[in-house]
C-alpha positions as a Python dict, from the first residue, in 0.01 Angstrom:
ca = {
    (1, 'M'): (0, 0, 0),
    (2, 'S'): (75, 282, 217),
    (3, 'Q'): (9, 655, 106),
    (4, 'T'): (127, 988, 253),
    (5, 'E'): (-123, 1193, 447),
    (6, 'V'): (-124, 1489, 170),
    (7, 'S'): (-242, 1209, -96),
    (8, 'I'): (-591, 1201, 56),
    (9, 'A'): (-776, 1510, 28),
    (10, 'D'): (-907, 1672, 366),
    (11, 'T'): (-1286, 1694, 348),
    (12, 'T'): (-1350, 1775, 683),
    (13, 'T'): (-1472, 2140, 580),
    (14, 'W'): (-1799, 1946, 464),
    (15, 'T'): (-2047, 1918, 743),
    (16, 'G'): (-2344, 1818, 502),
    (17, 'P'): (-2469, 1467, 425),
    (18, 'R'): (-2264, 1260, 159),
    (19, 'T'): (-2539, 1175, -57),
    (20, 'L'): (-2575, 1225, -422),
    (21, 'D'): (-2815, 1513, -388),
    (22, 'H'): (-2544, 1729, -227),
    (23, 'L'): (-2231, 1570, -430),
    (24, 'T'): (-2229, 1906, -652),
    (25, 'E'): (-2194, 2097, -323),
    (26, 'F'): (-1933, 1865, -175),
    (27, 'I'): (-1721, 1882, -469),
    (28, 'I'): (-1765, 2290, -485),
    (29, 'Q'): (-1698, 2316, -93),
    (30, 'A'): (-1461, 2055, -10),
    (31, 'T'): (-1236, 2015, -317),
    (32, 'P'): (-1254, 2347, -482),
    (33, 'T'): (-944, 2280, -746),
    (34, 'L'): (-1148, 2004, -850),
    (35, 'H'): (-1435, 2232, -921),
    (36, 'T'): (-1216, 2463, -1102),
    (37, 'R'): (-1042, 2174, -1339),
    (38, 'L'): (-1413, 2047, -1418),
    (39, 'A'): (-1523, 2356, -1549),
    (40, 'Q'): (-1235, 2379, -1776),
    (41, 'R'): (-1184, 2215, -2145),
    (42, 'S'): (-1005, 1878, -2168),
    (43, 'K'): (-691, 1883, -2365),
    (44, 'S'): (-647, 1525, -2465),
    (45, 'N'): (-894, 1225, -2528),
    (46, 'G'): (-955, 993, -2258),
    (47, 'A'): (-767, 1195, -2007),
    (48, 'P'): (-1037, 1278, -1724),
    (49, 'T'): (-955, 1525, -1454),
    (50, 'L'): (-1171, 1321, -1218),
    (51, 'L'): (-1218, 944, -1141),
    (52, 'F'): (-1521, 856, -951),
    (53, 'I'): (-1505, 487, -853),
    (54, 'T'): (-1804, 351, -701),
    (55, 'G'): (-1962, -53, -657),
    (56, 'A'): (-2246, -62, -880),
    (57, 'A'): (-2372, 13, -1252),
    (58, 'L'): (-2678, 168, -1115),
    (59, 'R'): (-2486, 406, -914),
    (60, 'V'): (-2249, 468, -1228),
    (61, 'V'): (-2534, 617, -1411),
    (62, 'D'): (-2671, 815, -1102),
    (63, 'V'): (-2347, 983, -1044),
    (64, 'T'): (-2311, 1056, -1388),
    (65, 'R'): (-2637, 1251, -1401),
    (66, 'V'): (-2515, 1456, -1112),
    (67, 'L'): (-2150, 1533, -1253),
    (68, 'K'): (-2327, 1647, -1568),
    (69, 'D'): (-2482, 1954, -1363),
    (70, 'K'): (-2373, 2274, -1530),
    (71, 'K'): (-2300, 2426, -1200),
    (72, 'L'): (-2000, 2174, -1196),
    (73, 'R'): (-1877, 2169, -1576),
    (74, 'G'): (-1985, 2517, -1675),
    (75, 'E'): (-1992, 2551, -2062),
    (76, 'K'): (-1634, 2419, -2151),
    (77, 'G'): (-1619, 2128, -1932),
    (78, 'G'): (-1579, 1748, -2106),
    (79, 'E'): (-1785, 1474, -2129),
    (80, 'V'): (-1885, 1249, -1836),
    (81, 'A'): (-1803, 886, -1920),
    (82, 'K'): (-2000, 591, -1778),
    (83, 'L'): (-1744, 279, -1733),
    (84, 'F'): (-1898, -14, -1622),
    (85, 'A'): (-1935, -373, -1764),
    (86, 'K'): (-2314, -423, -1762),
    (87, 'H'): (-2414, -360, -2131),
    (88, 'F'): (-2077, -242, -2231),
    (89, 'K'): (-1769, -453, -2410),
    (90, 'L'): (-1431, -296, -2318),
    (91, 'S'): (-1368, -267, -2666),
    (92, 'E'): (-1653, 10, -2721),
    (93, 'H'): (-1508, 218, -2406),
    (94, 'V'): (-1151, 195, -2539),
    (95, 'T'): (-1313, 317, -2888),
    (96, 'Y'): (-1525, 586, -2700),
    (97, 'L'): (-1211, 727, -2468),
    (98, 'K'): (-985, 732, -2773),
    (99, 'R'): (-1199, 964, -2968),
    (100, 'T'): (-1359, 1186, -2670),
    (101, 'K'): (-1247, 1461, -2445),
    (102, 'V'): (-1348, 1326, -2107),
    (103, 'G'): (-1360, 1559, -1799),
    (104, 'A'): (-1485, 1276, -1586),
    (105, 'A'): (-1477, 940, -1570),
    (106, 'V'): (-1743, 732, -1337),
    (107, 'G'): (-1706, 378, -1318),
    (108, 'T'): (-1693, 46, -1131),
    (109, 'P'): (-1353, -54, -1003),
    (110, 'G'): (-1333, -374, -1240),
    (111, 'R'): (-1368, -154, -1560),
    (112, 'I'): (-1150, 113, -1466),
    (113, 'G'): (-875, -93, -1344),
    (114, 'K'): (-910, -264, -1688),
    (115, 'L'): (-887, 41, -1894),
    (116, 'L'): (-584, 154, -1682),
    (117, 'C'): (-375, -146, -1690),
    (118, 'E'): (-490, -321, -2011),
    (119, 'T'): (-563, -56, -2237),
    (120, 'D'): (-403, 283, -2330),
    (121, 'A'): (-748, 437, -2349),
    (122, 'L'): (-765, 547, -2012),
    (123, 'N'): (-490, 835, -1951),
    (124, 'V'): (-381, 995, -1597),
    (125, 'S'): (-216, 1269, -1762),
    (126, 'A'): (-467, 1514, -1659),
    (127, 'L'): (-595, 1333, -1357),
    (128, 'S'): (-609, 1509, -1052),
    (129, 'H'): (-867, 1338, -802),
    (130, 'I'): (-1014, 1015, -746),
    (131, 'I'): (-1323, 1026, -553),
    (132, 'I'): (-1411, 675, -392),
    (133, 'D'): (-1756, 611, -304),
    (134, 'V'): (-1746, 487, 24),
    (135, 'T'): (-2102, 610, 144),
    (136, 'Y'): (-2312, 433, -105),
    (137, 'R'): (-2467, 85, 44),
    (138, 'D'): (-2614, -179, -170),
    (139, 'A'): (-2890, -395, -110),
    (140, 'K'): (-2716, -585, 136),
    (141, 'K'): (-2590, -272, 299),
    (142, 'R'): (-2239, -332, 196),
    (143, 'S'): (-2014, -71, 85),
    (144, 'L'): (-1747, -42, -215),
    (145, 'L'): (-1468, -162, 24),
    (146, 'D'): (-1677, -401, 226),
    (147, 'I'): (-1692, -646, -79),
    (148, 'P'): (-1368, -820, -95),
    (149, 'E'): (-1372, -838, -481),
    (150, 'T'): (-1435, -474, -540),
    (151, 'R'): (-1198, -382, -235),
    (152, 'D'): (-912, -564, -397),
    (153, 'E'): (-987, -397, -728),
    (154, 'V'): (-978, -50, -589),
    (155, 'F'): (-653, -125, -448),
    (156, 'R'): (-473, -358, -695),
    (157, 'T'): (-577, -227, -1024),
    (158, 'V'): (-703, 142, -983),
    (159, 'L'): (-511, 286, -713),
    (160, 'G'): (-204, 29, -722),
    (161, 'G'): (-174, 58, -1109),
    (162, 'H'): (169, 185, -1214),
    (163, 'Q'): (67, 535, -1383),
    (164, 'V'): (-175, 617, -1101),
    (165, 'L'): (50, 499, -794),
    (166, 'K'): (354, 703, -966),
    (167, 'A'): (93, 1033, -1005),
    (168, 'I'): (-31, 970, -654),
    (169, 'R'): (338, 958, -474),
    (170, 'E'): (399, 1252, -683),
    (171, 'G'): (122, 1458, -543),
    (172, 'K'): (-12, 1499, -868),
    (173, 'I'): (-337, 1274, -757),
    (174, 'Q'): (-547, 1335, -454),
    (175, 'I'): (-738, 1057, -307),
    (176, 'V'): (-1133, 1174, -198),
    (177, 'L'): (-1336, 960, 18),
    (178, 'F'): (-1709, 1036, -52),
}
């Protein structure tokens, strides 16, 4: 899969560490348009402005906690959805997304890929940024892109999904590496 250089956000202005402690500042400084959009009220159910892709369910929970910060979402920002397979059925996520105005969705590539490709619950109409969490390392010191299964799911079902791929090519979605 090849992408134009404009589809990947230039985050070279950020010189701080790429850790969860600095995620809020990273979004504010490196992706100011995302920061502005996260503070706005979501218009449609299940249509987030941000998809944050990470490799582990525990990391999803930690990132969700950070993204709920009022410095990012303000008073009007939509909900932050946790999307991972451990402890949640796909049907529960579908029901949740269809009834909730979501500003950001954080999840594993497998669950987000299924929601994008197999259901109509996760809509990309408002999506402007996909952050791929490449700095997080698991207990075996592997990143999201080091593990063949998660790497394949990121490129095949998330970034390679028809709706997402079309929007990236049209310049509506930027990919951000964190």
